[in-house]
mmCIF file of the C-alpha atoms, coordinates in Angstrom:
data_MODEL
# 
_entry.id   MODEL 
# 
loop_
_atom_site.group_PDB 
_atom_site.id 
_atom_site.type_symbol 
_atom_site.label_atom_id 
_atom_site.label_alt_id 
_atom_site.label_comp_id 
_atom_site.label_asym_id 
_atom_site.label_entity_id 
_atom_site.label_seq_id 
_atom_site.pdbx_PDB_ins_code 
_atom_site.Cartn_x 
_atom_site.Cartn_y 
_atom_site.Cartn_z 
_atom_site.occupancy 
_atom_site.B_iso_or_equiv 
_atom_site.pdbx_formal_charge 
_atom_site.auth_seq_id 
_atom_site.auth_comp_id 
_atom_site.auth_asym_id 
_atom_site.auth_atom_id 
_atom_site.pdbx_PDB_model_num 
ATOM 1   C CA . MET A 1 1   ? -2.514  0.367   -2.006  1.00 0.00 ? 1   MET A CA 1 
ATOM 2   C CA . ARG A 1 2   ? 0.939   -0.323  -3.896  1.00 0.00 ? 2   ARG A CA 1 
ATOM 3   C CA . LEU A 1 3   ? 2.958   -2.376  -1.773  1.00 0.00 ? 3   LEU A CA 1 
ATOM 4   C CA . LEU A 1 4   ? 6.904   -3.238  -2.531  1.00 0.00 ? 4   LEU A CA 1 
ATOM 5   C CA . LEU A 1 5   ? 8.023   -6.657  -1.197  1.00 0.00 ? 5   LEU A CA 1 
ATOM 6   C CA . VAL A 1 6   ? 11.372  -7.062  -0.365  1.00 0.00 ? 6   VAL A CA 1 
ATOM 7   C CA . GLU A 1 7   ? 12.468  -11.024 0.195   1.00 0.00 ? 7   GLU A CA 1 
ATOM 8   C CA . ASP A 1 8   ? 14.694  -13.165 -1.569  1.00 0.00 ? 8   ASP A CA 1 
ATOM 9   C CA . ASP A 1 9   ? 13.457  -16.395 0.361   1.00 0.00 ? 9   ASP A CA 1 
ATOM 10  C CA . THR A 1 10  ? 11.475  -17.399 -2.969  1.00 0.00 ? 10  THR A CA 1 
ATOM 11  C CA . ALA A 1 11  ? 8.932   -19.841 -0.629  1.00 0.00 ? 11  ALA A CA 1 
ATOM 12  C CA . LEU A 1 12  ? 8.114   -16.975 1.649   1.00 0.00 ? 12  LEU A CA 1 
ATOM 13  C CA . GLY A 1 13  ? 8.033   -14.602 -0.647  1.00 0.00 ? 13  GLY A CA 1 
ATOM 14  C CA . GLU A 1 14  ? 5.314   -16.487 -2.650  1.00 0.00 ? 14  GLU A CA 1 
ATOM 15  C CA . GLY A 1 15  ? 3.358   -17.183 0.331   1.00 0.00 ? 15  GLY A CA 1 
ATOM 16  C CA . VAL A 1 16  ? 3.469   -13.090 1.463   1.00 0.00 ? 16  VAL A CA 1 
ATOM 17  C CA . ARG A 1 17  ? 2.557   -11.625 -2.088  1.00 0.00 ? 17  ARG A CA 1 
ATOM 18  C CA . THR A 1 18  ? -0.853  -14.535 -2.105  1.00 0.00 ? 18  THR A CA 1 
ATOM 19  C CA . GLY A 1 19  ? -1.598  -13.544 1.163   1.00 0.00 ? 19  GLY A CA 1 
ATOM 20  C CA . LEU A 1 20  ? -1.482  -9.659  0.930   1.00 0.00 ? 20  LEU A CA 1 
ATOM 21  C CA . ARG A 1 21  ? -2.685  -9.936  -2.891  1.00 0.00 ? 21  ARG A CA 1 
ATOM 22  C CA . GLN A 1 22  ? -5.771  -10.906 -0.990  1.00 0.00 ? 22  GLN A CA 1 
ATOM 23  C CA . GLU A 1 23  ? -5.991  -8.243  1.171   1.00 0.00 ? 23  GLU A CA 1 
ATOM 24  C CA . GLY A 1 24  ? -6.376  -5.916  -1.761  1.00 0.00 ? 24  GLY A CA 1 
ATOM 25  C CA . TYR A 1 25  ? -2.811  -4.629  -2.189  1.00 0.00 ? 25  TYR A CA 1 
ATOM 26  C CA . THR A 1 26  ? -0.869  -4.469  -5.292  1.00 0.00 ? 26  THR A CA 1 
ATOM 27  C CA . ILE A 1 27  ? 2.575   -6.507  -4.541  1.00 0.00 ? 27  ILE A CA 1 
ATOM 28  C CA . ASP A 1 28  ? 5.667   -5.898  -6.143  1.00 0.00 ? 28  ASP A CA 1 
ATOM 29  C CA . TRP A 1 29  ? 8.529   -8.168  -5.811  1.00 0.00 ? 29  TRP A CA 1 
ATOM 30  C CA . LEU A 1 30  ? 11.913  -8.168  -5.670  1.00 0.00 ? 30  LEU A CA 1 
ATOM 31  C CA . GLN A 1 31  ? 14.612  -10.230 -4.204  1.00 0.00 ? 31  GLN A CA 1 
ATOM 32  C CA . ASP A 1 32  ? 18.061  -7.940  -3.605  1.00 0.00 ? 32  ASP A CA 1 
ATOM 33  C CA . GLY A 1 33  ? 19.114  -4.874  -2.217  1.00 0.00 ? 33  GLY A CA 1 
ATOM 34  C CA . SER A 1 34  ? 19.783  -2.839  -4.895  1.00 0.00 ? 34  SER A CA 1 
ATOM 35  C CA . SER A 1 35  ? 16.766  -3.103  -7.329  1.00 0.00 ? 35  SER A CA 1 
ATOM 36  C CA . ALA A 1 36  ? 14.651  -2.416  -3.824  1.00 0.00 ? 36  ALA A CA 1 
ATOM 37  C CA . LEU A 1 37  ? 16.768  0.865   -3.706  1.00 0.00 ? 37  LEU A CA 1 
ATOM 38  C CA . HIS A 1 38  ? 16.379  1.497   -7.045  1.00 0.00 ? 38  HIS A CA 1 
ATOM 39  C CA . ALA A 1 39  ? 12.787  0.924   -7.110  1.00 0.00 ? 39  ALA A CA 1 
ATOM 40  C CA . LEU A 1 40  ? 12.079  2.742   -3.866  1.00 0.00 ? 40  LEU A CA 1 
ATOM 41  C CA . LEU A 1 41  ? 13.610  5.754   -5.058  1.00 0.00 ? 41  LEU A CA 1 
ATOM 42  C CA . GLY A 1 42  ? 12.306  5.841   -9.117  1.00 0.00 ? 42  GLY A CA 1 
ATOM 43  C CA . GLU A 1 43  ? 8.871   4.834   -8.144  1.00 0.00 ? 43  GLU A CA 1 
ATOM 44  C CA . ASN A 1 44  ? 5.843   5.615   -6.036  1.00 0.00 ? 44  ASN A CA 1 
ATOM 45  C CA . PHE A 1 45  ? 4.600   2.938   -3.188  1.00 0.00 ? 45  PHE A CA 1 
ATOM 46  C CA . ASP A 1 46  ? 2.180   3.014   -0.141  1.00 0.00 ? 46  ASP A CA 1 
ATOM 47  C CA . VAL A 1 47  ? 4.541   0.955   1.978   1.00 0.00 ? 47  VAL A CA 1 
ATOM 48  C CA . ALA A 1 48  ? 7.334   -1.159  1.903   1.00 0.00 ? 48  ALA A CA 1 
ATOM 49  C CA . VAL A 1 49  ? 8.281   -4.410  3.413   1.00 0.00 ? 49  VAL A CA 1 
ATOM 50  C CA . LEU A 1 50  ? 11.784  -5.065  3.768   1.00 0.00 ? 50  LEU A CA 1 
ATOM 51  C CA . ASP A 1 51  ? 13.991  -7.860  4.290   1.00 0.00 ? 51  ASP A CA 1 
ATOM 52  C CA . LEU A 1 52  ? 17.508  -7.534  6.276   1.00 0.00 ? 52  LEU A CA 1 
ATOM 53  C CA . GLY A 1 53  ? 19.779  -10.360 4.986   1.00 0.00 ? 53  GLY A CA 1 
ATOM 54  C CA . LEU A 1 54  ? 19.262  -9.383  1.283   1.00 0.00 ? 54  LEU A CA 1 
ATOM 55  C CA . PRO A 1 55  ? 22.088  -10.391 -1.723  1.00 0.00 ? 55  PRO A CA 1 
ATOM 56  C CA . ARG A 1 56  ? 24.149  -7.360  -3.342  1.00 0.00 ? 56  ARG A CA 1 
ATOM 57  C CA . LEU A 1 57  ? 22.854  -4.858  -0.569  1.00 0.00 ? 57  LEU A CA 1 
ATOM 58  C CA . ASP A 1 58  ? 21.769  -5.217  3.085   1.00 0.00 ? 58  ASP A CA 1 
ATOM 59  C CA . GLY A 1 59  ? 18.448  -4.391  4.023   1.00 0.00 ? 59  GLY A CA 1 
ATOM 60  C CA . ILE A 1 60  ? 19.679  -1.837  6.719   1.00 0.00 ? 60  ILE A CA 1 
ATOM 61  C CA . GLU A 1 61  ? 21.732  0.357   4.238   1.00 0.00 ? 61  GLU A CA 1 
ATOM 62  C CA . VAL A 1 62  ? 18.833  0.234   1.764   1.00 0.00 ? 62  VAL A CA 1 
ATOM 63  C CA . LEU A 1 63  ? 16.824  1.862   4.190   1.00 0.00 ? 63  LEU A CA 1 
ATOM 64  C CA . ARG A 1 64  ? 19.734  4.445   5.333   1.00 0.00 ? 64  ARG A CA 1 
ATOM 65  C CA . ARG A 1 65  ? 19.484  4.957   1.977   1.00 0.00 ? 65  ARG A CA 1 
ATOM 66  C CA . LEU A 1 66  ? 15.973  5.594   1.568   1.00 0.00 ? 66  LEU A CA 1 
ATOM 67  C CA . ARG A 1 67  ? 15.699  7.803   4.934   1.00 0.00 ? 67  ARG A CA 1 
ATOM 68  C CA . ALA A 1 68  ? 18.475  10.075  3.326   1.00 0.00 ? 68  ALA A CA 1 
ATOM 69  C CA . SER A 1 69  ? 17.014  10.733  0.425   1.00 0.00 ? 69  SER A CA 1 
ATOM 70  C CA . GLY A 1 70  ? 14.060  12.510  2.532   1.00 0.00 ? 70  GLY A CA 1 
ATOM 71  C CA . SER A 1 71  ? 11.442  9.564   1.749   1.00 0.00 ? 71  SER A CA 1 
ATOM 72  C CA . ASN A 1 72  ? 8.791   8.997   4.428   1.00 0.00 ? 72  ASN A CA 1 
ATOM 73  C CA . LEU A 1 73  ? 7.871   5.573   3.597   1.00 0.00 ? 73  LEU A CA 1 
ATOM 74  C CA . PRO A 1 74  ? 6.443   3.402   5.816   1.00 0.00 ? 74  PRO A CA 1 
ATOM 75  C CA . VAL A 1 75  ? 9.010   0.893   5.871   1.00 0.00 ? 75  VAL A CA 1 
ATOM 76  C CA . LEU A 1 76  ? 8.103   -2.582  7.885   1.00 0.00 ? 76  LEU A CA 1 
ATOM 77  C CA . ILE A 1 77  ? 10.902  -4.779  8.831   1.00 0.00 ? 77  ILE A CA 1 
ATOM 78  C CA . LEU A 1 78  ? 10.592  -8.307  8.151   1.00 0.00 ? 78  LEU A CA 1 
ATOM 79  C CA . THR A 1 79  ? 13.469  -10.602 9.532   1.00 0.00 ? 79  THR A CA 1 
ATOM 80  C CA . ALA A 1 80  ? 14.789  -13.779 10.845  1.00 0.00 ? 80  ALA A CA 1 
ATOM 81  C CA . ARG A 1 81  ? 17.401  -11.396 13.315  1.00 0.00 ? 81  ARG A CA 1 
ATOM 82  C CA . ASP A 1 82  ? 16.133  -11.468 16.601  1.00 0.00 ? 82  ASP A CA 1 
ATOM 83  C CA . ALA A 1 83  ? 18.228  -9.935  18.682  1.00 0.00 ? 83  ALA A CA 1 
ATOM 84  C CA . THR A 1 84  ? 17.717  -6.887  20.078  1.00 0.00 ? 84  THR A CA 1 
ATOM 85  C CA . GLU A 1 85  ? 20.440  -5.091  18.602  1.00 0.00 ? 85  GLU A CA 1 
ATOM 86  C CA . ASP A 1 86  ? 19.238  -6.089  15.423  1.00 0.00 ? 86  ASP A CA 1 
ATOM 87  C CA . ARG A 1 87  ? 15.907  -4.749  16.195  1.00 0.00 ? 87  ARG A CA 1 
ATOM 88  C CA . ILE A 1 88  ? 17.315  -1.216  17.820  1.00 0.00 ? 88  ILE A CA 1 
ATOM 89  C CA . ALA A 1 89  ? 19.479  -0.759  14.657  1.00 0.00 ? 89  ALA A CA 1 
ATOM 90  C CA . GLY A 1 90  ? 16.328  -1.696  12.048  1.00 0.00 ? 90  GLY A CA 1 
ATOM 91  C CA . LEU A 1 91  ? 14.559  1.118   14.159  1.00 0.00 ? 91  LEU A CA 1 
ATOM 92  C CA . ASP A 1 92  ? 17.269  3.477   14.438  1.00 0.00 ? 92  ASP A CA 1 
ATOM 93  C CA . ALA A 1 93  ? 17.906  3.426   10.552  1.00 0.00 ? 93  ALA A CA 1 
ATOM 94  C CA . GLY A 1 94  ? 14.209  4.428   9.795   1.00 0.00 ? 94  GLY A CA 1 
ATOM 95  C CA . ALA A 1 95  ? 12.228  1.500   10.452  1.00 0.00 ? 95  ALA A CA 1 
ATOM 96  C CA . ASP A 1 96  ? 8.708   2.248   11.042  1.00 0.00 ? 96  ASP A CA 1 
ATOM 97  C CA . ASP A 1 97  ? 7.961   -1.437  12.352  1.00 0.00 ? 97  ASP A CA 1 
ATOM 98  C CA . TYR A 1 98  ? 9.450   -5.020  12.775  1.00 0.00 ? 98  TYR A CA 1 
ATOM 99  C CA . LEU A 1 99  ? 8.514   -8.189  12.790  1.00 0.00 ? 99  LEU A CA 1 
ATOM 100 C CA . VAL A 1 100 ? 10.585  -11.423 13.559  1.00 0.00 ? 100 VAL A CA 1 
ATOM 101 C CA . LYS A 1 101 ? 9.961   -14.634 11.301  1.00 0.00 ? 101 LYS A CA 1 
ATOM 102 C CA . PRO A 1 102 ? 8.570   -16.712 11.497  1.00 0.00 ? 102 PRO A CA 1 
ATOM 103 C CA . PHE A 1 103 ? 5.250   -14.736 11.804  1.00 0.00 ? 103 PHE A CA 1 
ATOM 104 C CA . ASP A 1 104 ? 1.510   -15.057 11.379  1.00 0.00 ? 104 ASP A CA 1 
ATOM 105 C CA . LEU A 1 105 ? 0.521   -13.476 8.267   1.00 0.00 ? 105 LEU A CA 1 
ATOM 106 C CA . ASP A 1 106 ? -2.671  -11.803 9.760   1.00 0.00 ? 106 ASP A CA 1 
ATOM 107 C CA . GLU A 1 107 ? -0.173  -10.079 12.409  1.00 0.00 ? 107 GLU A CA 1 
ATOM 108 C CA . LEU A 1 108 ? 1.312   -8.884  9.446   1.00 0.00 ? 108 LEU A CA 1 
ATOM 109 C CA . LYS A 1 109 ? -1.601  -7.522  7.834   1.00 0.00 ? 109 LYS A CA 1 
ATOM 110 C CA . ALA A 1 110 ? -2.314  -5.822  10.948  1.00 0.00 ? 110 ALA A CA 1 
ATOM 111 C CA . ARG A 1 111 ? 0.787   -4.398  11.254  1.00 0.00 ? 111 ARG A CA 1 
ATOM 112 C CA . LEU A 1 112 ? 0.337   -2.469  7.764   1.00 0.00 ? 112 LEU A CA 1 
ATOM 113 C CA . ARG A 1 113 ? -2.770  -1.192  8.634   1.00 0.00 ? 113 ARG A CA 1 
ATOM 114 C CA . ALA A 1 114 ? -1.535  0.053   11.416  1.00 0.00 ? 114 ALA A CA 1 
ATOM 115 C CA . LEU A 1 115 ? 1.216   1.941   9.440   1.00 0.00 ? 115 LEU A CA 1 
ATOM 116 C CA . LEU A 1 116 ? -0.734  2.972   6.792   1.00 0.00 ? 116 LEU A CA 1 
ATOM 117 C CA . ARG A 1 117 ? -3.552  4.503   9.350   1.00 0.00 ? 117 ARG A CA 1 
ATOM 118 C CA . ARG A 1 118 ? 0.009   6.550   10.987  1.00 0.00 ? 118 ARG A CA 1 
ATOM 119 C CA . SER A 1 119 ? 1.135   7.814   7.880   1.00 0.00 ? 119 SER A CA 1 
ATOM 120 C CA . ALA A 1 120 ? -2.128  8.850   6.795   1.00 0.00 ? 120 ALA A CA 1 
ATOM 121 C CA . GLY A 1 121 ? -2.271  10.613  10.257  1.00 0.00 ? 121 GLY A CA 1 
ATOM 122 C CA . ARG A 1 122 ? -5.706  8.570   10.604  1.00 0.00 ? 122 ARG A CA 1 
ATOM 123 C CA . ALA A 1 123 ? -6.308  7.306   14.765  1.00 0.00 ? 123 ALA A CA 1 
ATOM 124 C CA . LYS A 1 124 ? -9.789  5.772   13.501  1.00 0.00 ? 124 LYS A CA 1 
ATOM 125 C CA . VAL A 1 125 ? -10.071 2.411   11.830  1.00 0.00 ? 125 VAL A CA 1 
ATOM 126 C CA . LEU A 1 126 ? -12.524 2.823   9.591   1.00 0.00 ? 126 LEU A CA 1 
ATOM 127 C CA . ILE A 1 127 ? -12.613 5.550   7.018   1.00 0.00 ? 127 ILE A CA 1 
ATOM 128 C CA . GLU A 1 128 ? -15.840 7.424   6.245   1.00 0.00 ? 128 GLU A CA 1 
ATOM 129 C CA . HIS A 1 129 ? -16.484 10.335  4.004   1.00 0.00 ? 129 HIS A CA 1 
ATOM 130 C CA . ALA A 1 130 ? -19.928 11.648  2.840   1.00 0.00 ? 130 ALA A CA 1 
ATOM 131 C CA . GLY A 1 131 ? -21.920 8.896   3.591   1.00 0.00 ? 131 GLY A CA 1 
ATOM 132 C CA . VAL A 1 132 ? -19.283 6.115   2.141   1.00 0.00 ? 132 VAL A CA 1 
ATOM 133 C CA . SER A 1 133 ? -17.912 3.438   5.122   1.00 0.00 ? 133 SER A CA 1 
ATOM 134 C CA . LEU A 1 134 ? -14.437 1.672   4.396   1.00 0.00 ? 134 LEU A CA 1 
ATOM 135 C CA . ASP A 1 135 ? -13.075 -0.719  6.606   1.00 0.00 ? 135 ASP A CA 1 
ATOM 136 C CA . PRO A 1 136 ? -9.490  -1.872  5.873   1.00 0.00 ? 136 PRO A CA 1 
ATOM 137 C CA . ALA A 1 137 ? -9.666  -4.675  8.202   1.00 0.00 ? 137 ALA A CA 1 
ATOM 138 C CA . SER A 1 138 ? -12.786 -6.527  6.594   1.00 0.00 ? 138 SER A CA 1 
ATOM 139 C CA . GLN A 1 139 ? -12.857 -4.971  3.534   1.00 0.00 ? 139 GLN A CA 1 
ATOM 140 C CA . GLN A 1 140 ? -16.123 -3.936  3.678   1.00 0.00 ? 140 GLN A CA 1 
ATOM 141 C CA . VAL A 1 141 ? -17.807 -0.636  2.147   1.00 0.00 ? 141 VAL A CA 1 
ATOM 142 C CA . THR A 1 142 ? -21.575 0.801   3.230   1.00 0.00 ? 142 THR A CA 1 
ATOM 143 C CA . TYR A 1 143 ? -23.176 3.520   1.496   1.00 0.00 ? 143 TYR A CA 1 
ATOM 144 C CA . GLN A 1 144 ? -25.775 5.258   3.718   1.00 0.00 ? 144 GLN A CA 1 
ATOM 145 C CA . GLY A 1 145 ? -25.419 2.138   5.773   1.00 0.00 ? 145 GLY A CA 1 
ATOM 146 C CA . ARG A 1 146 ? -26.212 -0.446  2.859   1.00 0.00 ? 146 ARG A CA 1 
ATOM 147 C CA . GLN A 1 147 ? -23.614 -2.496  1.690   1.00 0.00 ? 147 GLN A CA 1 
ATOM 148 C CA . VAL A 1 148 ? -21.675 -1.998  -1.122  1.00 0.00 ? 148 VAL A CA 1 
ATOM 149 C CA . VAL A 1 149 ? -19.785 -4.955  -2.996  1.00 0.00 ? 149 VAL A CA 1 
ATOM 150 C CA . LEU A 1 150 ? -16.898 -4.203  -5.080  1.00 0.00 ? 150 LEU A CA 1 
ATOM 151 C CA . THR A 1 151 ? -14.505 -5.700  -7.406  1.00 0.00 ? 151 THR A CA 1 
ATOM 152 C CA . PRO A 1 152 ? -10.811 -6.155  -5.483  1.00 0.00 ? 152 PRO A CA 1 
ATOM 153 C CA . LYS A 1 153 ? -9.690  -3.307  -8.003  1.00 0.00 ? 153 LYS A CA 1 
ATOM 154 C CA . GLU A 1 154 ? -12.687 -1.242  -7.457  1.00 0.00 ? 154 GLU A CA 1 
ATOM 155 C CA . TYR A 1 155 ? -12.098 -1.678  -3.495  1.00 0.00 ? 155 TYR A CA 1 
ATOM 156 C CA . CYS A 1 156 ? -8.156  -0.921  -3.649  1.00 0.00 ? 156 CYS A CA 1 
ATOM 157 C CA . LEU A 1 157 ? -9.031  2.371   -6.144  1.00 0.00 ? 157 LEU A CA 1 
ATOM 158 C CA . LEU A 1 158 ? -11.595 3.596   -3.390  1.00 0.00 ? 158 LEU A CA 1 
ATOM 159 C CA . HIS A 1 159 ? -9.666  2.958   -0.651  1.00 0.00 ? 159 HIS A CA 1 
ATOM 160 C CA . GLU A 1 160 ? -6.942  4.852   -2.211  1.00 0.00 ? 160 GLU A CA 1 
ATOM 161 C CA . LEU A 1 161 ? -9.220  7.899   -2.795  1.00 0.00 ? 161 LEU A CA 1 
ATOM 162 C CA . LEU A 1 162 ? -10.921 8.394   0.380   1.00 0.00 ? 162 LEU A CA 1 
ATOM 163 C CA . ALA A 1 163 ? -7.690  7.679   2.659   1.00 0.00 ? 163 ALA A CA 1 
ATOM 164 C CA . GLN A 1 164 ? -6.584  11.516  1.044   1.00 0.00 ? 164 GLN A CA 1 
ATOM 165 C CA . PRO A 1 165 ? -9.354  12.949  0.637   1.00 0.00 ? 165 PRO A CA 1 
ATOM 166 C CA . GLY A 1 166 ? -8.901  16.752  -1.747  1.00 0.00 ? 166 GLY A CA 1 
ATOM 167 C CA . LYS A 1 167 ? -5.278  15.231  -3.026  1.00 0.00 ? 167 LYS A CA 1 
ATOM 168 C CA . VAL A 1 168 ? -5.552  14.751  -6.403  1.00 0.00 ? 168 VAL A CA 1 
ATOM 169 C CA . PHE A 1 169 ? -4.070  11.548  -8.276  1.00 0.00 ? 169 PHE A CA 1 
ATOM 170 C CA . THR A 1 170 ? -2.645  10.994  -11.555 1.00 0.00 ? 170 THR A CA 1 
ATOM 171 C CA . ARG A 1 171 ? -3.946  8.356   -13.701 1.00 0.00 ? 171 ARG A CA 1 
ATOM 172 C CA . GLU A 1 172 ? -0.413  6.992   -14.165 1.00 0.00 ? 172 GLU A CA 1 
ATOM 173 C CA . ARG A 1 173 ? -0.215  6.742   -10.291 1.00 0.00 ? 173 ARG A CA 1 
ATOM 174 C CA . LEU A 1 174 ? -3.663  5.532   -10.248 1.00 0.00 ? 174 LEU A CA 1 
ATOM 175 C CA . THR A 1 175 ? -2.844  2.799   -12.702 1.00 0.00 ? 175 THR A CA 1 
ATOM 176 C CA . GLN A 1 176 ? 0.328   2.313   -11.207 1.00 0.00 ? 176 GLN A CA 1 
ATOM 177 C CA . LEU A 1 177 ? -1.575  1.547   -7.797  1.00 0.00 ? 177 LEU A CA 1 
ATOM 178 C CA . LEU A 1 178 ? -3.982  -1.025  -9.398  1.00 0.00 ? 178 LEU A CA 1 
ATOM 179 C CA . TYR A 1 179 ? -1.589  -2.801  -11.577 1.00 0.00 ? 179 TYR A CA 1 
ATOM 180 C CA . GLY A 1 180 ? 1.737   -3.544  -10.864 1.00 0.00 ? 180 GLY A CA 1 
ATOM 181 C CA . TRP A 1 181 ? 4.726   -4.969  -12.957 1.00 0.00 ? 181 TRP A CA 1 
ATOM 182 C CA . ASP A 1 182 ? 3.713   -8.005  -13.968 1.00 0.00 ? 182 ASP A CA 1 
ATOM 183 C CA . GLU A 1 183 ? 0.193   -6.960  -14.897 1.00 0.00 ? 183 GLU A CA 1 
ATOM 184 C CA . GLU A 1 184 ? -1.205  -4.988  -17.936 1.00 0.00 ? 184 GLU A CA 1 
ATOM 185 C CA . ALA A 1 185 ? -4.014  -2.888  -18.383 1.00 0.00 ? 185 ALA A CA 1 
ATOM 186 C CA . GLU A 1 186 ? -6.132  -1.491  -21.403 1.00 0.00 ? 186 GLU A CA 1 
ATOM 187 C CA . SER A 1 187 ? -5.597  2.299   -21.771 1.00 0.00 ? 187 SER A CA 1 
ATOM 188 C CA . ASN A 1 188 ? -9.381  2.630   -20.440 1.00 0.00 ? 188 ASN A CA 1 
ATOM 189 C CA . THR A 1 189 ? -9.197  0.166   -17.500 1.00 0.00 ? 189 THR A CA 1 
ATOM 190 C CA . LEU A 1 190 ? -8.778  3.167   -14.721 1.00 0.00 ? 190 LEU A CA 1 
ATOM 191 C CA . GLU A 1 191 ? -11.849 4.963   -16.415 1.00 0.00 ? 191 GLU A CA 1 
ATOM 192 C CA . VAL A 1 192 ? -14.071 2.024   -16.014 1.00 0.00 ? 192 VAL A CA 1 
ATOM 193 C CA . HIS A 1 193 ? -13.268 1.437   -12.544 1.00 0.00 ? 193 HIS A CA 1 
ATOM 194 C CA . ILE A 1 194 ? -14.397 4.969   -11.955 1.00 0.00 ? 194 ILE A CA 1 
ATOM 195 C CA . TYR A 1 195 ? -17.286 4.356   -13.742 1.00 0.00 ? 195 TYR A CA 1 
ATOM 196 C CA . HIS A 1 196 ? -18.252 0.921   -11.840 1.00 0.00 ? 196 HIS A CA 1 
ATOM 197 C CA . LEU A 1 197 ? -17.617 3.322   -8.336  1.00 0.00 ? 197 LEU A CA 1 
ATOM 198 C CA . ARG A 1 198 ? -19.723 6.018   -9.207  1.00 0.00 ? 198 ARG A CA 1 
ATOM 199 C CA . LYS A 1 199 ? -22.518 4.020   -10.484 1.00 0.00 ? 199 LYS A CA 1 
ATOM 200 C CA . LYS A 1 200 ? -22.141 2.026   -7.418  1.00 0.00 ? 200 LYS A CA 1 
ATOM 201 C CA . LEU A 1 201 ? -22.082 4.731   -4.705  1.00 0.00 ? 201 LEU A CA 1 
ATOM 202 C CA . PHE A 1 202 ? -23.081 8.193   -6.328  1.00 0.00 ? 202 PHE A CA 1 
ATOM 203 C CA . SER A 1 203 ? -21.709 10.142  -9.154  1.00 0.00 ? 203 SER A CA 1 
ATOM 204 C CA . ASP A 1 204 ? -20.246 13.446  -7.509  1.00 0.00 ? 204 ASP A CA 1 
ATOM 205 C CA . LEU A 1 205 ? -17.976 11.350  -4.802  1.00 0.00 ? 205 LEU A CA 1 
ATOM 206 C CA . ILE A 1 206 ? -15.140 11.220  -7.545  1.00 0.00 ? 206 ILE A CA 1 
ATOM 207 C CA . ARG A 1 207 ? -14.375 14.119  -9.304  1.00 0.00 ? 207 ARG A CA 1 
ATOM 208 C CA . THR A 1 208 ? -12.440 14.288  -12.315 1.00 0.00 ? 208 THR A CA 1 
ATOM 209 C CA . VAL A 1 209 ? -9.538  16.854  -12.870 1.00 0.00 ? 209 VAL A CA 1 
ATOM 210 C CA . ARG A 1 210 ? -9.186  17.202  -16.715 1.00 0.00 ? 210 ARG A CA 1 
ATOM 211 C CA . GLY A 1 211 ? -5.698  16.318  -18.132 1.00 0.00 ? 211 GLY A CA 1 
ATOM 212 C CA . ILE A 1 212 ? -4.598  15.401  -14.635 1.00 0.00 ? 212 ILE A CA 1 
ATOM 213 C CA . GLY A 1 213 ? -6.570  12.708  -13.101 1.00 0.00 ? 213 GLY A CA 1 
ATOM 214 C CA . TYR A 1 214 ? -9.165  12.075  -9.958  1.00 0.00 ? 214 TYR A CA 1 
ATOM 215 C CA . LEU A 1 215 ? -10.108 13.206  -6.387  1.00 0.00 ? 215 LEU A CA 1 
ATOM 216 C CA . VAL A 1 216 ? -12.778 12.572  -3.697  1.00 0.00 ? 216 VAL A CA 1 
ATOM 217 C CA . GLU A 1 217 ? -13.175 16.200  -2.175  1.00 0.00 ? 217 GLU A CA 1 
ATOM 218 C CA . GLY A 1 218 ? -11.828 17.302  0.830   1.00 0.00 ? 218 GLY A CA 1 
ATOM 219 C CA . ASN A 1 219 ? -15.082 18.279  2.637   1.00 0.00 ? 219 ASN A CA 1 
ATOM 220 C CA . PRO A 1 220 ? -17.475 15.339  3.172   1.00 0.00 ? 220 PRO A CA 1 
# 
């Protein structure tokens, strides 16, 4: 899952980025509202964590302009503004959830998992498909009841594909998912991850769409 973190407090941003990377997210981090809006309108993310008191453009305005563009990206507001009117303003501007600082990192992780479940139209916590079971909370993966050990990149890739069966993901989109702005990927890196997933699970789980990318078939 690719997440955009918009937070101008450097110490807090570093802590959140480190914690969410351990959860399996690919994190891109910006520290002002104008840059955040540009990124949100121009690139693909699965979810955004947005502070309100940002330089250059306030977080509420970022959110309003994002929603005005037609985007339904899940957005969680993370802010020190705890007054009731601030919560109402954030939710009315289009936020999907609102967490007040200081906060517990485990609660942030749980709220993000819930947002992603709702955005994918899933009620169940577990993602199950063709004998494969993936638990986003524990990051445990099993195939036909047998635990499968994956690298963080393999887990991230499998999560994205299983969460939206039947959807074709381009190579560019999947590469962006796995490697944020501060990481570089070799030209064949994605194919290597796909190869290992097929080997650890089963060869027909992930289908190649020639010239485009990959998908997991819609029918389990």
